[in-house]
C-alpha positions, 0 to 999 in steps of 0.5 A: 657575165656582164652583169657579174662583171659590172657588179664586180666592177661596181663593187671594185669601184666602191672598194677603190673609193673606200680605199681612196677615202681610207688612203686620204684619211691615212694621208691626212692622218699622216700629215697630222702625224707629221705636223704633230711630229714636227711640233714634237721635234721642235719641242724636243729641240727646244727641250734639248736646248733648255736641257743644254742650257740647264746643264751649263747652268748646273755646271756653272752653279757647281763651279760656283759652289766649289769656289764657295766651298774653297772660299769658306775653307780659306775663310775658316783657315784665316779665322783659325789663324787670326784666332791663334794670333789673337790668343798670342797677342792677348798673352803678350798684352797680359805679359806687358800689363804685368810688366807695366804693373811691375814698372809702375810699382818700381816707379812708385817705389823710386818716387818714394825713395826720391822723395825720401832722398830729397827730404834727407838732402834738404835736411842735410842742406839745412844741417850744413846751413845751420852748421855754417851759421854755428861756425860763423857764430863760433868764429865771431865769438872767438874773434870777440873773445880774442878782442876782449882778451886783447883789450883786457891785456892792453888795459892791464898793461896800461894799468901796470904802466900807470901804476 
């Protein structure tokens, strides 16, 4: 029985040694796993941090995109307003060009009429000048005729008084 006990004791020691080795291997495996889990946890924390950063960046980009869409809508509205104003101004310019053309024609007509009236006034003035010359000539002739008549009358009177 002693040998039996001894064999069993030996067998149990071997089993304990095997179990101790298994425990050591399992402890080493646990430490490796804990180390790996720690690395994984660190990596997970890093990934969570990156994810949070990406979410913030995504939110910022979304806000920027919303602002860009809003700016684009405002710019399109402004362009549409400016195009409408441009059309209105072009219509006003066209209307003003027509009026300028009408005024130019009227002005040219007025100039022509003014030239015509100036020429008529010049002719009228020339006629007055000629009329004045003729009147003076007529007065001069009348005066000369009266003088000649008076001289003739005086000569006749003198010839009568001499006869």
